[in-house]
Structure formats: C-alpha cells, structure tokens
N, C-alpha and C positions, 0 to 999 in steps of 0.2 A: 502493499501499500502505499506507494513511494510521493512523499510531502504529509501526510498524514498523518504523521508521528505526531507533529507538531499539535494539533488536534487531538489527539489522544489525550495527552499531556494536559493540554487544558481543559476539556472536559473533565478530567479525573482530576483538575485540581479545582474547578465550581463546585462539587461533588462536594470534594472538602472544606469549602467555602461555607458550605451550610450545615456542616456537623457530620458528614458522612464521615466514619471510617475506610479509606481511600490505600491501603499498602502499595509502595512500588510495584511486588509482585502483581497483584491484581493489574494495575498498569500496564503489566508487560501481557499482561494472560489477553486484555483486550485488545491488545496490539495485533496479538498474534491469530483473538478472532477475527476480527476485521477483515485481515489479510484471506482470511477462506471461505469468508462471508462475502463479504464486499462491503459498498458502503450506497449502492446504488438503489438499494432497497430502504425505505427507511424503518419496516417491521425488522429487517435482519440486523442493523441497528442498533435498536434497541432490545432485541434478545443478546445480541451481541454482550453488550455493557451490561444488561440485567443479570445473566450470569456466570458476569468475572466479577462485575464492581462492588453485588448488594452483597450483604452476610447475612442479615437480617430480615426479616418481615415486616417489621412494622418502619423501615426503611425505606418501601416500596412507594408509597406516595410522595415523599421529596423528591425520590430519584426521579419518578414519573412529572414534574415539577418542571426539574434541571434540564431534563432531558427535552421536554416540548419546546420550551425557551430558547436551550443553546442550540439544537440540531436542526428547528427549523428554517434555522438561519443558515448554518455552516454546514448542514451534508449536502445539498448542489454542491457546494463550492467545492467539498472534498472532493466529489464524482471525479472533478475535473482538475485537478492540482495535478502537476506532473512534474514535480520535483521544485515547487517554489517552494518558499519559507511560507508559511500561515501568514496573514496580517493581523496584527491588533486584534483583540477580543474583549468585549465587557459585556458582560450578563448581567442581567437586570431582571429579577422577577417582581413585579409591578403590583404595590401590598393597599394601593389606592390610595397612599397619602404622598405629600409632597417633603415628610422628614426621610434623608437620606443616614441611614445610620453609617457607624466607622467599618472602613474594610477591615473583613478577620485576618486574625493574623496569618502569614505564610509558613508553611513547614518549611524549616532550614535546605533541605535537603533537595527542593522541587522547586531553588528559589531563581532557576537560570529558566530566561523567558519572559513573556509579559504576564503581569500579576492580573488578575481577572477580579475585581469589588464584587460580590454578590450578594445580593438582598436576599435575606431569608422569603422564604414561599410563602401563600398568603393563605397556603392550608394549614402551613405549622404553626401559626399566630391564631387561626380558628381553633386549633383545638383546645386553648385555653378561655374559651370565649365562653363564656355566658349565654346559653340558648336562648333566655329571653331580652338579650344585646342584642340578637344577630339578626338581619336584615334576611327578608327573604330568600335572598341568594346566595347569604353566606347559611342560610338554613340548608339549603339544598345542595351546598356543595358539600357542608359537614354532612348529611344524610349519604351522599354517596361512600363517604369514607367509610360509613359503618360496613360494610359490604367487608375490607379488610378485619374487620374483627377477629381474633381469635378465639374461639368456644372451644377450648379442650372439654370433652368429656370427664366430668367429677366421679372415679367408680366406685363401685360399694365392694366389699367381699361375698363371695356367693358359696352358698351351701355345699354346693357342688364342685368335684374335683376333674380334672381332664388331664390326660395325659399327656406329656411334652417330652419333646427328644432328647435333651439332655439330662442332667442329672436333678430331679426335682425334692421336694419336702418328704416325700413317703415314695415307699416302694409300691411298685403294682401288679400283685402277683399273682393276675389272672392274665396279663401278659406278659410277664417275663418266663411262665408254667408253658403258656401258648410256643412261646419261642424255644424255650426248652424242646419240645416233642421234635420240633425239626431237625433236632442235632441229637437224636436217639439219648435226650432226657439229660444232656448235658447244658446247664447253664450258660451259655455261651455269655448271654445278652442281658442286662437285668433294666426290668423298663420299669418308670417312677410317673408320678400323678403330683397335680401340684394346688392351691386351689384356683375355683374360676372367679371372674369379679365380671360385675353387669353395670351399666351403666345406672348412673340415678337421676330422678324423673327432673327434670328441673321445671319447676311451676313458677308464671309473671303474674303477678297482679295488677294493672296497671292503671294508676287513677287519673279520670277524664274529667275531673269537676270546674268547674268554671276558672277555681287557683292553680289549678295546674296547667291552663291551655298551654300558657309559652313553653311551654317544656313535654309534652301532654305527644307531638306530635315526630319530635325526635325521640321519644321513647321509644314511642309506638317501632318507628324504624330497628332500633333498637330489635325489640321484641321480635322482628321477623327476622333481621340478623341471625338472631340463636336457634329460631325455628329452623331455615334452612343450613345450620353450620354443623348440627347436631342432632342426634337421635333424644325421644321423650323430653320432647320438651312442649308444656299446656302454655295459653297464654288467655288471657280474662281482662276486661277490661270492667271497670267502675263507678259508676258514679251516683246515680240515684238508682241502679239497678245493676246486677252483674252479668254481662255477656260475655262468652266465651267465641274468640275470636279464631284457635287453632285452625280446623281446615279452612280458612281464609287466606292466612298467612303461605300458604304453603308453594307456592308459586315464587321461583325464583328470581322471576322479577319485582324487586320492591314497587314499584309502582305500581303493576296490576296488582300485585297483594293487598297495597291499600286501598285501592278503588275498589275491589270488590269487600270489602272490611268495613270501609266508614259507613255504607247505609245498614251495617248489623247495629251502631252504634247510638243510639236513638238517647243517648242525655248527653250526648258530647259537649262540654264546658257549660252544666247546668249545675244543679244542687250534690249533694255529699253526703253520703250513708253508708259510711265504710261500717258500722258494726254489721248492720244489715243484711249488706253484701257479704261479709265475712262470714255471718252465721247461714246462710245459703249456700257460701262455697261451701261450707264444712260440712253441710246438711246430706248436701245433695253430688256432691266429688271429694272434697280434700280427706274428711275422718275415715269413710269408707273404703277411702284406696289412694286414692290419687298422690295425698302428699306425706303419704306414709312413707318415712325413711326419705323424703324428697328435699331435694334445696328448694324453698319459697323464696321468694320473693315479692314485696310489695312496694310499688314505688310510687308512693304519697307525698304531700309536704305533711298529709297528717290534720289537716282543717275537716271539720266533722261536725256538722250541721243535727246529728241522728244520735243517741244514748250514747256516752260514754260507757256508761257501764258496761252498757252491750258489749261496745268493742272490747275491751278489757277480760270480759271471758270469753271470749271467742277468739281473742290473741291468743288468751290460755289454755285454750283447747286445741288450738291450730301446732303451738307450740308443743304440747305432750307427744304426738304424733309425725314432727318433720325431724330430720336430719340437725338440718340449719335454716333460720329462719332471719331472711336480712330484709331490710327496712333502708330505703334507697331516699332519702328528701333533698330535692334540691335548695332548698333553702339552707342546707347545712353549711353550705359556704360560704354564708354571709358573714361578716364580721361580726364579731358578739353574739351569734343567734345561739339561744338557749332554747330547747323544746318546752316553750308555753301554752303551745297551741292546747284544747283540753284532748283532744283527739290522738294527736302524739305525747302529750305524759302519759294517756292512758295507755298504749300501748308499749312504749318503750321498756320498759319493764319486763316484758317477753318478749324481747330481740335479743336475738345472738351476734348480729351485726349493725350496724349503722353507719351508712354512708352516706357521701352525694352524691348528688347526681346532677347537677347542673351545666356539664359540658361533654366536648367529647374522651375528654385524656383523663374525667370521671371516671364513663363508663367504660373505657380499655381499664383501668383498674378495676371494676365490678365483676369485668369478664373474668379477670384472673382472678378474683376472690373465687366465682361460680367455677373456678376450674380446680378450685384446691392448691392454688400455690401462692396464693396469701392468705393472711390473716387480716380484715378490717375492723375498724374499732367497733369495741362490746359498746360502748357509750358516744 
C-alpha cells in the first residue's frame, strides 16, 4: 500500500487522541491488513481497522465515530496515492459547541509527523448526560447505543449433573463402566460429571407514570436491548395498571419493537399505583413462579399516589422469593438526593441493590450488575 503508511499512522494516532489504546503492533497489523484487502472499498478498510485496532467491545462506538469522520475525507485520497507523502490532517468531531478543548497529549513514541488535534466524539460526551436534559436527537443517538450494551446471562447452579470431557468434580461410574466394557473390562478411561448451570430469569418492571416520562422512553429501549440480547427476560410496564410487554419487544429492530409495544400501554405518562401494580404482579406472575430465584429490577422514581403500606408489604413479599431485587431510580444521581418520597421510603428496606438510572453510563453499570460482575449500592 505504497504511500498509505502515513495515513495508517495518522488514523491510529487519531484513535489514541480520543482515549483508545492502540499499540504500535496494532498499527503494523492494520497496515498489513490494508495491504491485503486494499482501500478501494470503505467496508474493507473499516473491518481491517476494527479487527486490528480495537481490543475492547466498549470502544466500538468511539471507533465508529472516528472512522466516519477520518475516512470519509481520506479514503478516496489513499486509493490514488502513488508514493507521495500524505498531506497534513486535522480531524475534528463536531460536538455542537464553539469551545475547542486543548489538543490531547501525544505519545512520545509517535512524535514523528503531523499532530492531529482530535475533539471528543459526541457519543462519548452524551453517555454521561442525563436523559431528562437531552434533546430528541440526542435521545435518538443514545438509544441507538443501547444495542451495544452487553447483557451476560446471570447463571444459577442446577440440581442436574452433566458429563464433561475433562476432569470434573465427581466420577461418572456409568460412563466409566460402559467404556471399560469396550476394552475387556479394563478401565482405560475415567469419566466425570460436573454441576450444571442454568440462566436466571431477569424481570424488568418499568414505571411509565408522568414523573418518569423524561426517562421512560430510554429505559424502555434498555429493556428491549435486554430482551434481544439474552434468554429468559420478562418486561412489564406499570403506571395505573400493569402491562406485560415481553412478546411485543422480541423484534430485533428496536423501532419496530417499540411501535408494537406502545399501543399496549394505555396509561403512559399518567398516574402511579406501585403498590397495586406489584400486588397484581405477585398474584398473577411473580410469586407463582416468574420471580422465584430471579433477578427482579424495578425502574421507578418512587413517587406513588397509592397506599404506601400496600407497597411495602408487596415489596417484602416479592423480596422473599427473588434472588436479587434491584431498584433503579433516575433521581438518585441528583446532588443531595435522599429517598424522601413516600413510595421510595416504603420500598427501600426491601431492596438488595439501589442504583442510578439517569444516563447511558449508569445503564452500562446496571447491565454489569445484572450480569453478576458488579455489586451496586445497597442503600
């Protein structure tokens, strides 16, 4: 790829400028990959860079933004270069404001050539922004990022045992004897079993009352991402009534799934009766089996117009059968927040984990908690 090496180094340096770790060996691999696939097709260059320069899944949205801004301008030029050195490059990702941040510090090992001042990507900034402060366009961009969230299945130990090829924790006498009969009764091989595991059910109950309206749309996209990413997920919405939306969110197209789900929610942005809703959930689904041994997540600000005594008793009833009861409150991120709302105060003593849910970054943290890899705040 004669003459393209300078562009390879410049693109790698642009990725470093926005925080991605791109070692020199990855840059070399990228150059070799481009030499094999060529630069005439945009998709070939994209996948060559993604396979060699990105080492963490959470870096993919940022890589996509830098690639679009950089290669949209430089890819046609690279295909025509015949040995001439690349011109100076300045890469800027528009953040929608006029304040230019200081250029990022460059690695001393790559100080040869031109320095590319790179602005942080819009997506990276928006991940920390409160959903209630986002415009419609910003919310649309954040909800598209929901598809990149990782939902690892939280597993539980089963009573069953399964055969394993290697060394297990318990001998499998039946298989060992069966193998021995093939060799005149000589136990040439020993078989083992291990404890089987099965995924825990995840139940999401989303408050769609008027006080939750600034957050409900984004949280519903989060629920859809969970449904399509892992097995055994149930989704309910709760306002003045309880509505089960699981089957309406099974489409992998998020827009199509939301369009199917919305007509089912007749109390969107209305009142709140958390106690009555949880009583219906416990009686019809939860205590009967759906919540037993499951991870149940209630996404609500805790404002309730109903009987808080009923809410407390139903939370206690639900807590007895679940493996983990998580409450996600978008208002928890507010400086000086205290659970003074009557509903929140009644529910909190029966909650295992109490976390924020106001931004994309907080939902990333929630997804990690649901995978069992992190522990949230108990109070």
